[in-house]
PQR file of N, CA, C, O and H, with PARSE charges and radii, in Angstrom:
ATOM      1  N   MET A   1     121.098 216.547 137.516 -0.4000 1.5000
ATOM      2  CA  MET A   1     120.594 215.379 137.696 -0.0000 2.0000
ATOM      3  C   MET A   1     120.876 214.583 135.790  0.5500 1.7000
ATOM      4  O   MET A   1     120.988 215.299 134.795 -0.5500 1.4000
ATOM      5  N   THR A   2     120.909 213.589 135.770 -0.4000 1.5000
ATOM      6  CA  THR A   2     121.080 212.896 134.314 -0.0000 2.0000
ATOM      7  C   THR A   2     119.709 212.062 134.082  0.5500 1.7000
ATOM      8  O   THR A   2     119.139 211.217 134.773 -0.5500 1.4000
ATOM      9  H   THR A   2     120.818 213.008 136.579  0.4000 1.0000
ATOM     10  N   HIS A   3     119.492 212.494 133.155 -0.4000 1.5000
ATOM     11  CA  HIS A   3     118.382 211.645 131.901 -0.0000 2.0000
ATOM     12  C   HIS A   3     118.688 210.673 131.588  0.5500 1.7000
ATOM     13  O   HIS A   3     119.691 210.709 130.876 -0.5500 1.4000
ATOM     14  H   HIS A   3     119.955 213.180 132.594  0.4000 1.0000
ATOM     15  N   ASN A   4     118.095 209.212 131.867 -0.4000 1.5000
ATOM     16  CA  ASN A   4     118.492 208.384 131.118 -0.0000 2.0000
ATOM     17  C   ASN A   4     117.212 208.190 129.721  0.5500 1.7000
ATOM     18  O   ASN A   4     116.038 208.555 129.788 -0.5500 1.4000
ATOM     19  H   ASN A   4     117.280 209.183 132.445  0.4000 1.0000
ATOM     20  N   ASN A   5     117.767 207.642 128.753 -0.4000 1.5000
ATOM     21  CA  ASN A   5     116.751 207.398 127.724 -0.0000 2.0000
ATOM     22  C   ASN A   5     116.759 206.378 127.735  0.5500 1.7000
ATOM     23  O   ASN A   5     117.636 205.679 128.243 -0.5500 1.4000
ATOM     24  H   ASN A   5     118.720 207.346 128.698  0.4000 1.0000
ATOM     25  N   PRO A   6     115.702 205.976 127.130 -0.5600 1.5000
ATOM     26  CA  PRO A   6     114.984 204.670 127.083  0.2800 2.0000
ATOM     27  C   PRO A   6     115.744 203.765 126.374  0.5500 1.7000
ATOM     28  O   PRO A   6     116.228 204.337 125.397 -0.5500 1.4000
ATOM     29  N   LYS A   7     116.139 202.327 126.451 -0.4000 1.5000
ATOM     30  CA  LYS A   7     116.770 201.667 125.725 -0.0000 2.0000
ATOM     31  C   LYS A   7     115.609 201.293 124.509  0.5500 1.7000
ATOM     32  O   LYS A   7     114.445 201.416 124.891 -0.5500 1.4000
ATOM     33  H   LYS A   7     115.746 201.863 127.245  0.4000 1.0000
ATOM     34  N   PRO A   8     115.737 201.005 123.585 -0.5600 1.5000
ATOM     35  CA  PRO A   8     115.538 200.840 122.695  0.2800 2.0000
ATOM     36  C   PRO A   8     114.999 199.043 122.886  0.5500 1.7000
ATOM     37  O   PRO A   8     115.521 198.251 123.670 -0.5500 1.4000
ATOM     38  N   ASP A   9     113.899 198.750 121.985 -0.4000 1.5000
ATOM     39  CA  ASP A   9     112.849 197.677 122.322 -0.0000 2.0000
ATOM     40  C   ASP A   9     114.120 196.540 121.467  0.5500 1.7000
ATOM     41  O   ASP A   9     113.999 196.462 120.244 -0.5500 1.4000
ATOM     42  H   ASP A   9     113.475 199.394 121.348  0.4000 1.0000
ATOM     43  N   ASP A  10     115.229 195.749 122.112 -0.4000 1.5000
ATOM     44  CA  ASP A  10     115.604 194.861 121.502 -0.0000 2.0000
ATOM     45  C   ASP A  10     114.712 193.374 121.610  0.5500 1.7000
ATOM     46  O   ASP A  10     114.737 192.499 122.475 -0.5500 1.4000
ATOM     47  H   ASP A  10     115.328 195.812 123.105  0.4000 1.0000
ATOM     48  N   ARG A  11     113.824 193.513 120.184 -0.4000 1.5000
ATOM     49  CA  ARG A  11     113.312 191.862 119.883 -0.0000 2.0000
ATOM     50  C   ARG A  11     113.996 190.735 119.587  0.5500 1.7000
ATOM     51  O   ARG A  11     113.422 189.666 119.798 -0.5500 1.4000
ATOM     52  H   ARG A  11     113.804 194.224 119.481  0.4000 1.0000
ATOM     53  N   SER A  12     115.194 190.728 119.106 -0.4000 1.5000
ATOM     54  CA  SER A  12     116.158 190.014 118.263 -0.0000 2.0000
ATOM     55  C   SER A  12     116.398 188.728 119.391  0.5500 1.7000
ATOM     56  O   SER A  12     117.387 188.057 119.097 -0.5500 1.4000
ATOM     57  H   SER A  12     115.661 191.596 118.935  0.4000 1.0000
ATOM     58  N   ASP A  13     115.918 188.423 120.206 -0.4000 1.5000
ATOM     59  CA  ASP A  13     116.318 187.414 120.611 -0.0000 2.0000
ATOM     60  C   ASP A  13     115.008 186.332 121.436  0.5500 1.7000
ATOM     61  O   ASP A  13     115.180 185.265 122.025 -0.5500 1.4000
ATOM     62  H   ASP A  13     115.114 188.968 120.444  0.4000 1.0000
ATOM     63  N   ASN A  14     113.731 187.093 121.193 -0.4000 1.5000
ATOM     64  CA  ASN A  14     112.712 186.851 121.872 -0.0000 2.0000
ATOM     65  C   ASN A  14     111.982 185.713 121.890  0.5500 1.7000
ATOM     66  O   ASN A  14     111.227 185.274 122.758 -0.5500 1.4000
ATOM     67  H   ASN A  14     113.591 187.959 120.714  0.4000 1.0000
ATOM     68  N   VAL A  15     112.531 184.955 120.014 -0.4000 1.5000
ATOM     69  CA  VAL A  15     111.969 183.566 119.602 -0.0000 2.0000
ATOM     70  C   VAL A  15     112.968 182.529 120.629  0.5500 1.7000
ATOM     71  O   VAL A  15     112.691 181.371 120.940 -0.5500 1.4000
ATOM     72  H   VAL A  15     113.144 185.312 119.309  0.4000 1.0000
ATOM     73  N   GLU A  16     113.850 183.093 120.927 -0.4000 1.5000
ATOM     74  CA  GLU A  16     114.872 181.920 121.571 -0.0000 2.0000
ATOM     75  C   GLU A  16     114.591 181.768 123.293  0.5500 1.7000
ATOM     76  O   GLU A  16     114.755 180.883 124.133 -0.5500 1.4000
ATOM     77  H   GLU A  16     114.075 184.034 120.674  0.4000 1.0000
ATOM     78  N   LYS A  17     114.248 182.691 123.280 -0.4000 1.5000
ATOM     79  CA  LYS A  17     114.359 183.693 124.965 -0.0000 2.0000
ATOM     80  C   LYS A  17     112.513 182.640 125.209  0.5500 1.7000
ATOM     81  O   LYS A  17     112.210 181.747 126.000 -0.5500 1.4000
ATOM     82  H   LYS A  17     114.115 183.410 122.598  0.4000 1.0000
ATOM     83  N   LEU A  18     111.921 183.157 124.394 -0.4000 1.5000
ATOM     84  CA  LEU A  18     110.964 181.916 124.452 -0.0000 2.0000
ATOM     85  C   LEU A  18     110.876 180.769 124.358  0.5500 1.7000
ATOM     86  O   LEU A  18     109.777 180.453 124.814 -0.5500 1.4000
ATOM     87  H   LEU A  18     112.167 183.882 123.751  0.4000 1.0000
ATOM     88  N   GLN A  19     111.312 180.075 124.083 -0.4000 1.5000
ATOM     89  CA  GLN A  19     111.829 178.645 123.383 -0.0000 2.0000
ATOM     90  C   GLN A  19     112.023 178.276 124.714  0.5500 1.7000
ATOM     91  O   GLN A  19     111.130 177.672 125.308 -0.5500 1.4000
ATOM     92  H   GLN A  19     112.205 180.331 123.713  0.4000 1.0000
ATOM     93  N   ASP A  20     113.051 178.555 125.244 -0.4000 1.5000
ATOM     94  CA  ASP A  20     113.993 178.389 126.298 -0.0000 2.0000
ATOM     95  C   ASP A  20     112.552 178.250 127.788  0.5500 1.7000
ATOM     96  O   ASP A  20     112.326 177.363 128.611 -0.5500 1.4000
ATOM     97  H   ASP A  20     113.776 179.046 124.761  0.4000 1.0000
ATOM     98  N   MET A  21     111.818 179.738 127.484 -0.4000 1.5000
ATOM     99  CA  MET A  21     110.555 179.513 128.517 -0.0000 2.0000
ATOM    100  C   MET A  21     109.802 177.670 128.294  0.5500 1.7000
ATOM    101  O   MET A  21     109.966 176.777 129.126 -0.5500 1.4000
ATOM    102  H   MET A  21     112.001 180.459 126.816  0.4000 1.0000
ATOM    103  N   VAL A  22     109.389 177.590 127.609 -0.4000 1.5000
ATOM    104  CA  VAL A  22     108.628 176.097 126.961 -0.0000 2.0000
ATOM    105  C   VAL A  22     109.023 175.275 127.325  0.5500 1.7000
ATOM    106  O   VAL A  22     108.361 174.596 128.110 -0.5500 1.4000
ATOM    107  H   VAL A  22     109.256 178.315 126.933  0.4000 1.0000
ATOM    108  N   GLN A  23     110.405 174.872 126.924 -0.4000 1.5000
ATOM    109  CA  GLN A  23     111.022 173.947 127.514 -0.0000 2.0000
ATOM    110  C   GLN A  23     111.242 173.764 128.856  0.5500 1.7000
ATOM    111  O   GLN A  23     111.199 172.682 129.441 -0.5500 1.4000
ATOM    112  H   GLN A  23     110.944 175.423 126.286  0.4000 1.0000
ATOM    113  N   ASN A  24     111.510 174.982 129.399 -0.4000 1.5000
ATOM    114  CA  ASN A  24     111.581 174.974 130.959 -0.0000 2.0000
ATOM    115  C   ASN A  24     110.464 174.393 131.755  0.5500 1.7000
ATOM    116  O   ASN A  24     110.435 173.690 132.765 -0.5500 1.4000
ATOM    117  H   ASN A  24     111.545 175.862 128.924  0.4000 1.0000
ATOM    118  N   THR A  25     109.439 174.971 130.884 -0.4000 1.5000
ATOM    119  CA  THR A  25     108.047 174.677 131.577 -0.0000 2.0000
ATOM    120  C   THR A  25     107.349 173.523 131.237  0.5500 1.7000
ATOM    121  O   THR A  25     106.319 173.155 131.803 -0.5500 1.4000
ATOM    122  H   THR A  25     109.462 175.542 130.063  0.4000 1.0000
ATOM    123  N   GLN A  26     108.024 172.819 130.110 -0.4000 1.5000
ATOM    124  CA  GLN A  26     107.813 171.296 129.889 -0.0000 2.0000
ATOM    125  C   GLN A  26     108.817 170.178 130.934  0.5500 1.7000
ATOM    126  O   GLN A  26     108.432 169.052 131.250 -0.5500 1.4000
ATOM    127  H   GLN A  26     108.861 173.118 129.650  0.4000 1.0000
ATOM    128  N   GLU A  27     109.874 170.659 131.271 -0.4000 1.5000
ATOM    129  CA  GLU A  27     110.439 169.824 132.191 -0.0000 2.0000
ATOM    130  C   GLU A  27     109.718 170.488 133.634  0.5500 1.7000
ATOM    131  O   GLU A  27     109.542 169.595 134.463 -0.5500 1.4000
ATOM    132  H   GLU A  27     110.187 171.573 131.015  0.4000 1.0000
ATOM    133  N   ASN A  28     109.479 171.210 133.885 -0.4000 1.5000
ATOM    134  CA  ASN A  28     108.636 171.230 135.062 -0.0000 2.0000
ATOM    135  C   ASN A  28     107.625 170.754 135.330  0.5500 1.7000
ATOM    136  O   ASN A  28     107.267 170.401 136.454 -0.5500 1.4000
ATOM    137  H   ASN A  28     109.621 171.935 133.211  0.4000 1.0000
ATOM    138  N   ILE A  29     106.889 170.662 134.101 -0.4000 1.5000
ATOM    139  CA  ILE A  29     105.282 169.449 133.924 -0.0000 2.0000
ATOM    140  C   ILE A  29     106.095 168.270 134.188  0.5500 1.7000
ATOM    141  O   ILE A  29     105.728 167.596 135.151 -0.5500 1.4000
ATOM    142  H   ILE A  29     107.180 170.949 133.188  0.4000 1.0000
ATOM    143  N   ASN A  30     107.223 167.835 133.478 -0.4000 1.5000
ATOM    144  CA  ASN A  30     107.684 166.422 133.536 -0.0000 2.0000
ATOM    145  C   ASN A  30     107.889 165.540 135.180  0.5500 1.7000
ATOM    146  O   ASN A  30     107.480 164.479 135.651 -0.5500 1.4000
ATOM    147  H   ASN A  30     107.521 168.383 132.696  0.4000 1.0000
ATOM    148  N   GLU A  31     108.804 166.741 135.680 -0.4000 1.5000
ATOM    149  CA  GLU A  31     109.222 166.428 137.259 -0.0000 2.0000
ATOM    150  C   GLU A  31     108.215 166.743 138.192  0.5500 1.7000
ATOM    151  O   GLU A  31     108.467 166.446 139.360 -0.5500 1.4000
ATOM    152  H   GLU A  31     109.136 167.603 135.297  0.4000 1.0000
ATOM    153  N   ALA A  32     106.968 167.357 137.910 -0.4000 1.5000
ATOM    154  CA  ALA A  32     105.988 167.648 138.631 -0.0000 2.0000
ATOM    155  C   ALA A  32     104.987 166.363 138.762  0.5500 1.7000
ATOM    156  O   ALA A  32     104.357 166.022 139.764 -0.5500 1.4000
ATOM    157  H   ALA A  32     106.763 167.598 136.961  0.4000 1.0000
ATOM    158  N   ASN A  33     105.015 165.694 137.370 -0.4000 1.5000
ATOM    159  CA  ASN A  33     104.340 163.868 137.147 -0.0000 2.0000
ATOM    160  C   ASN A  33     105.090 163.338 137.868  0.5500 1.7000
ATOM    161  O   ASN A  33     104.425 162.707 138.690 -0.5500 1.4000
ATOM    162  H   ASN A  33     105.526 165.971 136.557  0.4000 1.0000
ATOM    163  N   ALA A  34     106.296 163.208 138.069 -0.4000 1.5000
ATOM    164  CA  ALA A  34     107.348 162.192 138.245 -0.0000 2.0000
ATOM    165  C   ALA A  34     106.772 162.070 140.056  0.5500 1.7000
ATOM    166  O   ALA A  34     106.513 161.069 140.723 -0.5500 1.4000
ATOM    167  H   ALA A  34     106.836 163.721 137.401  0.4000 1.0000
ATOM    168  N   THR A  35     106.728 163.634 140.442 -0.4000 1.5000
ATOM    169  CA  THR A  35     106.558 163.420 142.214 -0.0000 2.0000
ATOM    170  C   THR A  35     105.319 163.129 142.673  0.5500 1.7000
ATOM    171  O   THR A  35     105.052 163.005 143.868 -0.5500 1.4000
ATOM    172  H   THR A  35     106.938 164.448 139.900  0.4000 1.0000
ATOM    173  N   MET A  36     104.024 162.938 141.179 -0.4000 1.5000
ATOM    174  CA  MET A  36     102.518 162.831 141.630 -0.0000 2.0000
ATOM    175  C   MET A  36     103.152 161.434 142.537  0.5500 1.7000
ATOM    176  O   MET A  36     102.831 161.424 143.725 -0.5500 1.4000
ATOM    177  H   MET A  36     104.241 163.040 140.208  0.4000 1.0000
ATOM    178  N   GLU A  37     104.000 160.301 142.056 -0.4000 1.5000
ATOM    179  CA  GLU A  37     103.936 158.754 142.881 -0.0000 2.0000
ATOM    180  C   GLU A  37     104.078 159.096 144.136  0.5500 1.7000
ATOM    181  O   GLU A  37     103.616 158.188 144.827 -0.5500 1.4000
ATOM    182  H   GLU A  37     104.260 160.308 141.091  0.4000 1.0000
ATOM    183  N   PHE A  38     104.477 159.931 144.761 -0.4000 1.5000
ATOM    184  CA  PHE A  38     104.866 159.851 146.159 -0.0000 2.0000
ATOM    185  C   PHE A  38     104.172 160.948 146.869  0.5500 1.7000
ATOM    186  O   PHE A  38     104.410 161.365 148.002 -0.5500 1.4000
ATOM    187  H   PHE A  38     104.852 160.669 144.199  0.4000 1.0000
ATOM    188  N   ALA A  39     103.210 161.378 145.967 -0.4000 1.5000
ATOM    189  CA  ALA A  39     102.212 162.350 146.885 -0.0000 2.0000
ATOM    190  C   ALA A  39     100.771 162.163 146.919  0.5500 1.7000
ATOM    191  O   ALA A  39     100.068 161.539 146.123 -0.5500 1.4000
ATOM    192  H   ALA A  39     103.016 161.039 145.046  0.4000 1.0000
ATOM    193  N   SER A  40     100.316 163.050 148.370 -0.4000 1.5000
ATOM    194  CA  SER A  40      98.775 162.109 148.620 -0.0000 2.0000
ATOM    195  C   SER A  40      98.062 163.042 147.834  0.5500 1.7000
ATOM    196  O   SER A  40      98.502 164.067 147.315 -0.5500 1.4000
ATOM    197  H   SER A  40     100.887 163.557 149.017  0.4000 1.0000
ATOM    198  N   GLU A  41      96.629 162.467 147.792 -0.4000 1.5000
ATOM    199  CA  GLU A  41      95.406 162.730 146.794 -0.0000 2.0000
ATOM    200  C   GLU A  41      95.175 164.088 146.389  0.5500 1.7000
ATOM    201  O   GLU A  41      95.017 164.517 145.246 -0.5500 1.4000
ATOM    202  H   GLU A  41      96.272 161.634 148.214  0.4000 1.0000
ATOM    203  N   HIS A  42      95.178 164.835 147.711 -0.4000 1.5000
ATOM    204  CA  HIS A  42      95.259 166.616 147.843 -0.0000 2.0000
ATOM    205  C   HIS A  42      96.325 167.267 147.262  0.5500 1.7000
ATOM    206  O   HIS A  42      96.125 168.452 146.994 -0.5500 1.4000
ATOM    207  H   HIS A  42      95.307 164.487 148.639  0.4000 1.0000
ATOM    208  N   GLU A  43      97.811 166.631 146.897 -0.4000 1.5000
ATOM    209  CA  GLU A  43      98.787 166.983 146.314 -0.0000 2.0000
ATOM    210  C   GLU A  43      98.730 166.679 144.785  0.5500 1.7000
ATOM    211  O   GLU A  43      99.068 167.522 143.955 -0.5500 1.4000
ATOM    212  H   GLU A  43      97.973 165.669 147.115  0.4000 1.0000
ATOM    213  N   LYS A  44      98.247 165.324 144.425 -0.4000 1.5000
ATOM    214  CA  LYS A  44      98.018 165.101 143.194 -0.0000 2.0000
ATOM    215  C   LYS A  44      96.883 166.041 142.371  0.5500 1.7000
ATOM    216  O   LYS A  44      96.770 166.078 141.145 -0.5500 1.4000
ATOM    217  H   LYS A  44      97.972 164.639 145.100  0.4000 1.0000
ATOM    218  N   GLN A  45      96.148 166.721 143.256 -0.4000 1.5000
ATOM    219  CA  GLN A  45      94.938 167.357 142.601 -0.0000 2.0000
ATOM    220  C   GLN A  45      95.665 168.867 142.219  0.5500 1.7000
ATOM    221  O   GLN A  45      95.416 169.642 141.295 -0.5500 1.4000
ATOM    222  H   GLN A  45      96.240 166.691 144.252  0.4000 1.0000
ATOM    223  N   ASN A  46      96.578 168.941 143.227 -0.4000 1.5000
ATOM    224  CA  ASN A  46      97.524 170.452 142.844 -0.0000 2.0000
ATOM    225  C   ASN A  46      97.894 170.028 141.945  0.5500 1.7000
ATOM    226  O   ASN A  46      97.375 170.123 140.833 -0.5500 1.4000
ATOM    227  H   ASN A  46      96.780 168.312 143.978  0.4000 1.0000
ATOM    228  N   ILE A  47      98.886 169.460 142.234 -0.4000 1.5000
ATOM    229  CA  ILE A  47     100.009 169.382 141.088 -0.0000 2.0000
ATOM    230  C   ILE A  47      99.156 169.078 139.550  0.5500 1.7000
ATOM    231  O   ILE A  47      99.588 169.705 138.583 -0.5500 1.4000
ATOM    232  H   ILE A  47      99.308 169.383 143.137  0.4000 1.0000
ATOM    233  N   LYS A  48      98.041 168.196 139.336 -0.4000 1.5000
ATOM    234  CA  LYS A  48      97.700 168.374 137.941 -0.0000 2.0000
ATOM    235  C   LYS A  48      96.730 169.816 137.674  0.5500 1.7000
ATOM    236  O   LYS A  48      96.517 170.027 136.480 -0.5500 1.4000
ATOM    237  H   LYS A  48      97.690 167.687 140.121  0.4000 1.0000
ATOM    238  N   ALA A  49      96.128 170.815 138.638 -0.4000 1.5000
ATOM    239  CA  ALA A  49      95.609 171.692 138.627 -0.0000 2.0000
ATOM    240  C   ALA A  49      97.166 173.020 137.697  0.5500 1.7000
ATOM    241  O   ALA A  49      97.162 173.454 136.545 -0.5500 1.4000
ATOM    242  H   ALA A  49      96.301 170.644 139.608  0.4000 1.0000
ATOM    243  N   LYS A  50      98.256 173.268 138.850 -0.4000 1.5000
ATOM    244  CA  LYS A  50      98.943 173.327 138.422 -0.0000 2.0000
ATOM    245  C   LYS A  50      99.786 173.173 137.030  0.5500 1.7000
ATOM    246  O   LYS A  50     100.085 174.131 136.317 -0.5500 1.4000
ATOM    247  H   LYS A  50      98.259 172.916 139.786  0.4000 1.0000
ATOM    248  N   ASN A  51     100.136 171.749 136.750 -0.4000 1.5000
ATOM    249  CA  ASN A  51     100.591 171.444 135.239 -0.0000 2.0000
ATOM    250  C   ASN A  51      99.257 171.611 134.362  0.5500 1.7000
ATOM    251  O   ASN A  51      99.460 171.641 133.148 -0.5500 1.4000
ATOM    252  H   ASN A  51      99.894 170.971 137.330  0.4000 1.0000
ATOM    253  N   GLN A  52      98.003 171.717 134.760 -0.4000 1.5000
ATOM    254  CA  GLN A  52      97.340 172.194 133.172 -0.0000 2.0000
ATOM    255  C   GLN A  52      97.448 173.601 133.012  0.5500 1.7000
ATOM    256  O   GLN A  52      97.510 173.889 131.817 -0.5500 1.4000
ATOM    257  H   GLN A  52      97.837 171.693 135.746  0.4000 1.0000
ATOM    258  N   ARG A  53      97.505 174.867 133.981 -0.4000 1.5000
ATOM    259  CA  ARG A  53      97.669 176.292 133.988 -0.0000 2.0000
ATOM    260  C   ARG A  53      99.309 176.426 133.259  0.5500 1.7000
ATOM    261  O   ARG A  53      99.477 177.519 132.718 -0.5500 1.4000
ATOM    262  H   ARG A  53      97.454 174.633 134.952  0.4000 1.0000
ATOM    263  N   ARG A  54     100.294 175.642 133.194 -0.4000 1.5000
ATOM    264  CA  ARG A  54     101.481 175.142 132.508 -0.0000 2.0000
ATOM    265  C   ARG A  54     101.226 175.282 131.169  0.5500 1.7000
ATOM    266  O   ARG A  54     101.506 176.174 130.367 -0.5500 1.4000
ATOM    267  H   ARG A  54     100.157 174.754 133.633  0.4000 1.0000
ATOM    268  N   GLU A  55     100.588 174.140 131.062 -0.4000 1.5000
ATOM    269  CA  GLU A  55      99.773 173.635 129.458 -0.0000 2.0000
ATOM    270  C   GLU A  55      99.432 175.454 128.575  0.5500 1.7000
ATOM    271  O   GLU A  55      99.963 176.084 127.660 -0.5500 1.4000
ATOM    272  H   GLU A  55     100.360 173.416 131.713  0.4000 1.0000
ATOM    273  N   GLU A  56      98.356 175.659 129.449 -0.4000 1.5000
ATOM    274  CA  GLU A  56      97.973 176.861 129.176 -0.0000 2.0000
ATOM    275  C   GLU A  56      99.056 178.133 128.544  0.5500 1.7000
ATOM    276  O   GLU A  56      99.103 178.838 127.536 -0.5500 1.4000
ATOM    277  H   GLU A  56      97.924 175.147 130.192  0.4000 1.0000
ATOM    278  N   SER A  57      99.799 177.951 129.700 -0.4000 1.5000
ATOM    279  CA  SER A  57     100.938 179.150 129.304 -0.0000 2.0000
ATOM    280  C   SER A  57     102.110 178.582 127.971  0.5500 1.7000
ATOM    281  O   SER A  57     102.579 179.266 127.061 -0.5500 1.4000
ATOM    282  H   SER A  57      99.761 177.378 130.519  0.4000 1.0000
ATOM    283  N   ILE A  58     102.294 177.415 128.208 -0.4000 1.5000
ATOM    284  CA  ILE A  58     103.231 177.072 126.693 -0.0000 2.0000
ATOM    285  C   ILE A  58     102.072 177.183 125.856  0.5500 1.7000
ATOM    286  O   ILE A  58     102.411 177.989 124.989 -0.5500 1.4000
ATOM    287  H   ILE A  58     101.914 176.859 128.947  0.4000 1.0000
ATOM    288  N   GLU A  59     100.984 176.850 125.649 -0.4000 1.5000
ATOM    289  CA  GLU A  59     100.221 177.558 124.301 -0.0000 2.0000
ATOM    290  C   GLU A  59     100.264 178.646 124.209  0.5500 1.7000
ATOM    291  O   GLU A  59     100.352 178.749 122.985 -0.5500 1.4000
ATOM    292  H   GLU A  59     100.708 176.195 126.353  0.4000 1.0000
ATOM    293  N   GLY A  60     100.274 179.893 124.688 -0.4000 1.5000
ATOM    294  CA  GLY A  60     100.195 181.271 124.765 -0.0000 2.0000
ATOM    295  C   GLY A  60     101.872 181.328 124.344  0.5500 1.7000
ATOM    296  O   GLY A  60     102.084 181.796 123.225 -0.5500 1.4000
ATOM    297  H   GLY A  60     100.203 179.809 125.682  0.4000 1.0000
ATOM    298  N   MET A  61     103.123 180.879 125.167 -0.4000 1.5000
ATOM    299  CA  MET A  61     104.237 181.179 124.343 -0.0000 2.0000
ATOM    300  C   MET A  61     104.521 180.681 123.446  0.5500 1.7000
ATOM    301  O   MET A  61     105.569 181.083 122.938 -0.5500 1.4000
ATOM    302  H   MET A  61     102.951 180.499 126.076  0.4000 1.0000
ATOM    303  N   LYS A  62     103.671 179.385 122.646 -0.4000 1.5000
ATOM    304  CA  LYS A  62     103.922 179.272 121.429 -0.0000 2.0000
ATOM    305  C   LYS A  62     103.131 180.435 120.617  0.5500 1.7000
ATOM    306  O   LYS A  62     103.744 181.088 119.772 -0.5500 1.4000
ATOM    307  H   LYS A  62     102.821 179.059 123.058  0.4000 1.0000
ATOM    308  N   SER A  63     102.125 180.618 120.816 -0.4000 1.5000
ATOM    309  CA  SER A  63     101.443 182.011 119.835 -0.0000 2.0000
ATOM    310  C   SER A  63     102.540 182.959 119.926  0.5500 1.7000
ATOM    311  O   SER A  63     102.982 183.494 118.910 -0.5500 1.4000
ATOM    312  H   SER A  63     101.627 180.088 121.503  0.4000 1.0000
ATOM    313  N   GLU A  64     103.182 183.290 121.518 -0.4000 1.5000
ATOM    314  CA  GLU A  64     103.899 184.578 120.788 -0.0000 2.0000
ATOM    315  C   GLU A  64     104.900 184.414 120.114  0.5500 1.7000
ATOM    316  O   GLU A  64     105.281 185.475 119.619 -0.5500 1.4000
ATOM    317  H   GLU A  64     102.823 182.855 122.344  0.4000 1.0000
ATOM    318  N   ILE A  65     105.832 183.101 119.733 -0.4000 1.5000
ATOM    319  CA  ILE A  65     106.417 182.876 119.502 -0.0000 2.0000
ATOM    320  C   ILE A  65     106.683 182.677 117.938  0.5500 1.7000
ATOM    321  O   ILE A  65     107.761 182.789 117.356 -0.5500 1.4000
ATOM    322  H   ILE A  65     105.522 182.239 120.135  0.4000 1.0000
ATOM    323  N   GLN A  66     105.290 182.317 117.342 -0.4000 1.5000
ATOM    324  CA  GLN A  66     104.894 182.526 116.232 -0.0000 2.0000
ATOM    325  C   GLN A  66     104.831 184.140 115.717  0.5500 1.7000
ATOM    326  O   GLN A  66     105.303 184.658 114.705 -0.5500 1.4000
ATOM    327  H   GLN A  66     104.414 182.226 117.816  0.4000 1.0000
ATOM    328  N   ASP A  67     104.131 184.658 116.723 -0.4000 1.5000
ATOM    329  CA  ASP A  67     103.822 186.596 116.792 -0.0000 2.0000
ATOM    330  C   ASP A  67     105.472 187.116 116.599  0.5500 1.7000
ATOM    331  O   ASP A  67     105.845 188.110 115.974 -0.5500 1.4000
ATOM    332  H   ASP A  67     103.748 184.238 117.545  0.4000 1.0000
ATOM    333  N   GLU A  68     106.221 186.241 117.248 -0.4000 1.5000
ATOM    334  CA  GLU A  68     107.605 187.178 117.235 -0.0000 2.0000
ATOM    335  C   GLU A  68     108.727 186.679 116.012  0.5500 1.7000
ATOM    336  O   GLU A  68     109.592 187.435 115.568 -0.5500 1.4000
ATOM    337  H   GLU A  68     105.919 185.434 117.755  0.4000 1.0000
ATOM    338  N   ALA A  69     108.494 184.983 115.481 -0.4000 1.5000
ATOM    339  CA  ALA A  69     108.936 184.918 114.254 -0.0000 2.0000
ATOM    340  C   ALA A  69     108.525 185.631 113.174  0.5500 1.7000
ATOM    341  O   ALA A  69     109.316 186.014 112.312 -0.5500 1.4000
ATOM    342  H   ALA A  69     107.792 184.369 115.841  0.4000 1.0000
ATOM    343  N   LYS A  70     107.213 185.870 113.139 -0.4000 1.5000
ATOM    344  CA  LYS A  70     106.691 186.495 112.031 -0.0000 2.0000
ATOM    345  C   LYS A  70     107.102 187.969 111.863  0.5500 1.7000
ATOM    346  O   LYS A  70     107.004 188.563 110.790 -0.5500 1.4000
ATOM    347  H   LYS A  70     106.570 185.559 113.838  0.4000 1.0000
ATOM    348  N   ALA A  71     107.645 188.604 113.183 -0.4000 1.5000
ATOM    349  CA  ALA A  71     107.990 190.093 113.362 -0.0000 2.0000
ATOM    350  C   ALA A  71     109.329 189.648 113.450  0.5500 1.7000
ATOM    351  O   ALA A  71     109.796 190.729 113.810 -0.5500 1.4000
ATOM    352  H   ALA A  71     107.724 188.121 114.055  0.4000 1.0000
ATOM    353  N   ARG A  72     110.362 188.857 113.399 -0.4000 1.5000
ATOM    354  CA  ARG A  72     111.466 189.129 112.713 -0.0000 2.0000
ATOM    355  C   ARG A  72     111.361 189.053 111.301  0.5500 1.7000
ATOM    356  O   ARG A  72     112.154 189.804 110.734 -0.5500 1.4000
ATOM    357  H   ARG A  72     109.982 187.979 113.106  0.4000 1.0000
ATOM    358  N   GLU A  73     110.498 188.259 110.411 -0.4000 1.5000
ATOM    359  CA  GLU A  73     110.518 187.905 108.893 -0.0000 2.0000
ATOM    360  C   GLU A  73     110.348 189.538 108.269  0.5500 1.7000
ATOM    361  O   GLU A  73     110.932 189.831 107.226 -0.5500 1.4000
ATOM    362  H   GLU A  73     109.854 187.648 110.871  0.4000 1.0000
ATOM    363  N   ASN A  74     109.335 190.760 109.148 -0.4000 1.5000
ATOM    364  CA  ASN A  74     108.841 191.514 109.093 -0.0000 2.0000
ATOM    365  C   ASN A  74     110.327 192.447 109.509  0.5500 1.7000
ATOM    366  O   ASN A  74     110.108 193.654 109.406 -0.5500 1.4000
ATOM    367  H   ASN A  74     108.861 190.522 109.996  0.4000 1.0000
ATOM    368  N   GLY A  75     111.314 192.219 109.812 -0.4000 1.5000
ATOM    369  CA  GLY A  75     112.259 193.296 110.191 -0.0000 2.0000
ATOM    370  C   GLY A  75     111.866 194.086 111.269  0.5500 1.7000
ATOM    371  O   GLY A  75     112.081 195.298 111.249 -0.5500 1.4000
ATOM    372  H   GLY A  75     111.492 191.239 109.896  0.4000 1.0000
ATOM    373  N   PHE A  76     111.186 193.411 112.429 -0.4000 1.5000
ATOM    374  CA  PHE A  76     110.812 193.997 113.876 -0.0000 2.0000
ATOM    375  C   PHE A  76     109.532 195.562 113.136  0.5500 1.7000
ATOM    376  O   PHE A  76     109.586 196.741 113.484 -0.5500 1.4000
ATOM    377  H   PHE A  76     111.011 192.426 112.446  0.4000 1.0000
ATOM    378  N   GLN A  77     109.123 195.299 112.705 -0.4000 1.5000
ATOM    379  CA  GLN A  77     108.400 196.365 112.333 -0.0000 2.0000
ATOM    380  C   GLN A  77     107.125 196.465 112.723  0.5500 1.7000
ATOM    381  O   GLN A  77     106.451 197.439 112.388 -0.5500 1.4000
ATOM    382  H   GLN A  77     109.079 194.341 112.422  0.4000 1.0000
TER
END
């Protein structure tokens, strides 16, 4: 039986990954807004609610980017 040692925590590219996630989420918001032109009133309400959650996620990711950037400056300690 072999034992796998856990991989060390590699945070070196977390900032970039989070920035990509923010960009992708913003693109999803833009695409959803574009589809509202063709949506029923019920669908529009769903899109608006989902976009609100996306905006909240973006704020959380931006905060995490700041934390990760500070950790990078401090040598991930």
